[in-house]
C-alpha positions, 0 to 999 in steps of 0.5 A, spaced: 541 511 495 545 506 498 542 501 503 546 500 509 544 493 512 549 494 518 544 499 521 539 496 525 533 499 521 532 504 515 532 511 515 525 514 515 521 517 509 522 524 511 530 523 512 531 519 505 526 522 501 523 528 504 516 525 505 510 529 507 503 528 509 500 535 508 499 539 502 493 542 498 495 545 491 496 543 484 500 537 482 505 542 478 506 546 484 507 540 488 513 538 483 516 545 483 516 545 490 519 538 491 524 540 485 526 546 488 527 543 495 521 548 498 517 542 499 515 542 507 511 538 511 505 542 515 503 541 522 496 540 523 493 544 529 487 539 529 488 532 527 483 526 527 487 520 526 494 518 524 497 511 520 501 507 525 507 504 522 506 498 527 499 497 526 496 499 520 501 496 515 505 491 519 501 486 523 496 485 518 502 483 513 507 479 518 502 475 521 500 472 514 507 469 513 505 462 513 511 458 517 513 464 522 511 467 528 510 474 530 511 477 536 509 484 538 513 487 543 508 492 546 502 493 550 497 488 549 492 493 545 498 494 539 497 487 537 489 488 537 489 488 529 492 482 528 486 478 531 481 482 526 485 480 520 485 473 522 478 473 521 478 477 514 483 473 511 480 466 513 474 469 508 479 467 502 476 461 498 479 455 497 477 455 490 481 460 489 488 456 490 488 459 497 494 456 501 490 452 506 495 450 510 496 456 514 494 459 521 496 465 524 502 465 530 503 471 534 504 473 541 504 480 545 509 481 550 504 485 554 508 491 556 506 494 562 507 500 567 513 496 571 516 494 564 516 502 562 521 503 568 525 497 568 525 494 561 521 488 558 527 484 555 525 478 560 518 478 557 521 479 550 526 473 551 520 469 554 516 470 548 521 468 543 522 461 547 515 460 547 514 462 540 519 456 538 516 451 543 509 452 541 510 453 533 517 451 531 517 456 526 522 458 520 522 465 522 520 469 528 519 476 527 519 482 532 515 488 531 517 494 536 512 499 538 512 506 541 513 503 548 519 499 547 522 505 543 521 510 548 524 506 553 530 504 548 529 496 549 536 493 546 532 489 541 538 487 537 542 485 544 536 480 545 536 477 538 544 476 539 543 472 545 538 468 543 539 466 536 545 461 537 540 457 541 534 458 537 532 454 530 528 459 527 531 466 524 529 472 529 528 478 525 527 484 528 523 490 525 523 497 528 516 500 526 515 504 532 510 509 531 513 515 533 519 514 529 516 517 523 509 521 521 510 517 514 506 511 515 510 508 509 516 508 513 513 502 516 514 498 509 521 500 509 523 497 516 519 491 514 524 490 508 530 492 511 529 486 516 527 481 511 534 484 507 538 483 513 536 477 516 532 472 511 535 474 504 541 470 503 546 469 497 543 466 491 544 458 491 542 458 483 539 464 479 531 462 477 531 465 470 523 465 470 522 467 477 519 474 478 518 477 485 512 481 486 510 485 492 503 488 493 499 492 497 494 489 502 489 493 498 490 488 491 485 482 492 486 475 491 483 475 484 489 480 482 494 475 484 490 470 480 491 475 474 498 477 475 500 469 475 496 468 469 499 473 465 506 472 467 505 464 466 503 466 458 510 469 457 513 463 461 514 466 468 512 465 475 511 470 480 514 470 487 508 473 491 510 477 498 509 478 503 502 476 505 501 468 505 509 467 503 513 462 506 520 464 509 523 460 503 520 464 498 523 470 502 529 467 502 529 465 494 528 473 492 535 473 491 535 468 486 529 472 482 530 474 475 527 481 477 523 485 482 516 488 479 511 492 482 504 492 483 505 498 488 511 502 486 512 506 493 511 499 497 516 495 493 521 501 493 526 499 499 526 492 497 527 493 490 533 497 491 536 493 496 535 486 492 539 490 486 544 493 491 546 486 495 544 481 490 544 484 483 536 483 482 534 488 477 527 492 478 523 497 475 518 501 479 513 504 474 508 502 471 504 498 475 499 493 472 493 497 473 489 499 467 490 497 460 495 501 457 499 500 464 499 493 463 501 493 456 507 497 459 508 493 465 509 486 461 514 490 456 518 492 462 518 485 465 520 482 458 525 487 457 529 484 463 527 477 462 529 476 454 521 475 453 520 481 448 517 477 443 512 473 448 510 479 451 508 482 445 504 476 443 500 476 449 499 483 449 496 482 442 492 476 444 489 480 451 487 486 447 483 482 442 479 479 448 479 485 453 478 491 449 471 490 446 469 490 453 473 496 455 469 499 449 462 498 452 464 501 459 467 507 455 460 507 452 457 507 458 461 513 461 460 517 454 452 516 455 453 519 462 457 525 460 452 526 455 447 527 460 452 531 465 454 537 460 459 533 457 464 530 462 464 525 468 469 527 474 471 522 479 475 523 485 480 518 487 487 515 489 489 513 496 497 512 496 502 514 492 502 508 488 494 509 486 496 516 485 500 514 479 496 509 476 489 510 478 489 517 475 491 515 468 486 509 468 480 514 469 482 518 463 482 511 459 475 510 461 474 517 458 472 520 465 477 526 468 480 527 475 479 534 478 483 532 484 486 526 487 487 524 494 494 522 497 496 519 504 503 522 503 508 524 498 515 523 497 521 524 492 521 517 490 515 518 485 517 525 483 519 523 476 513 519 475 508 524 477 511 529 472 510 524 467 503 523 469 502 531 469 504 530 461 499 524 460 493 527 463 494 534 464 494 538 471 490 537 477 489 538 484 492 534 489 490 533 497 496 530 501 493 527 507 493 521 512 486 519 513 484 526 515 476 525 514 475 532 515 479 534 509 477 529 505 469 531 506 472 538 505 475 536 498 469 532 496 464 538 498 469 543 494 470 540 488 463 536 488 465 531 483 460 526 480 463 520 484 467 520 490 471 514 491 473 513 499 475 507 504 473 506 511 480 510 513 477 516 510 471 518 513 465 522 511 465 523 504 459 519 503 455 525 506 453 528 499 448 528 493 452 525 488 455 518 487 460 515 492 463 508 492 469 505 495 476 506 492 479 498 493 477 492 496 482 488 501 486 482 499 481 477 502 476 479 497 475 474 492 469 476 488 471 478 480 468 485 480 473 487 486 479 485 481 484 491 479 490 488 476 491 486 469 487 486 463 481 482 467 482 487 473 481 493 468 475 491 466 472 489 473 474 495 476 471 499 470 465 495 470 464 496 478 465 504 477 460 504 472 455 500 476 456 505 482 453 510 478 447 507 477 446 504 484 446 510 490 442 506 495 448 506 500 449 514 500 442 515 500 441 511 506 447 514 509 445 521 507 438 520 510 440 517 516 446 520 519 448 527 521 454 531 518 459 531 523 462 538 520 459 544 521 457 549 515 463 554 517 468 549 515 466 547 508 466 555 507 473 555 508 477 555 501 483 550 504 481 543 507 488 544 511 484 550 515 487 548 521 494 548 519 494 556 520 495 558 527 492 564 526 485 560 525 485 558 532 483 562 538 
């Protein structure tokens, strides 16, 4: 795949990777249909929710870039999540080496009805000038919206006009929600803007620098653990995008490699850095679970000439953490004895978690009858094939935040533990166990870690603890009504409303 930085933005995930957001069936069936070119997206006749390229994935990240300003070129409501996440990020503890010298600088152009008719370019010009005056940023990010996209606002024209007299680098990001039903297109649009406008030719190569781009759902403790592990083999992480400086984006071309925490999130950036600047990369595995962390370190070492150091670190870390993992496995073994010889967990969320969380469950000695996935595309097809070889076949439900489908899947498979999150809805209405899939970046508690050896033990302990503490789901079960009627649960397929003939 060639990345065209002469274009204003990236292709959608549908265009470049056959992205879908609706599927129900075996993992082997998903792979077979994708390989044969028969995998197609379904239209939902009933949809409760959808991910927005602008809101869900970008405002919450771009706002944290410390010496920048963000302009959301939209009606005022589209910028609302930035206000929420300002408070969420403020909860990061300074004792965890949080960057204490940042504040969030963002504006909205507040597109209204008149602007939809006559255009809002003047508002955008004013917002750029005001961002420069108020904040003196190193970069100004312009995030587009459905409204600016529908009226065909000439974003690049405004940027070309104002850039010569603006000290900050202006970075337009085309993340209109109507562009794609695959929310990961928002990732790619962001990285396209970064590659096109911010990253320049390297002044010098930094042989010990590793680009690490990670999801919002990995915590600050995960950053600490990755820093620790890379430091033990003589390397430094360049964490992006949250809390990075513009200078840290610019130096990505100088890094020795780009390493993933989430392969889907890192994909477009990694390919672009290699194509334009010769920075090597790998996409799998992520450092989630003991075995995957071993291999992640080995992949990093292979691209930096640190093979001996990595093997030494793996040996040292295994000696410390393996006994703790053994105790967690023993805890699940006790549960399995009481539960007919097995313990089944339903988890996953995005593609990255699909290919990392599933083998981690098997590492704990538990099985996965079904995995949820927000969306799916061909970029991880080979990794899913390898996952099937590793853990056996299982069911996959591809659905983008459809709470009814999640609840149906949980009821149908009836696993011993359901891992859910606020975007997935009512899977907590059940007699058996339930807890969250992940925390968020600002969660500094040790038991919320997921990455590296420390994260594997923390996550394993968290899951084991959740099997003994059911107070949350007991309360929800007693105090809330089930939002779906019994006949829906009786349908064999959670995607019941994909069938036109079912409506009438």
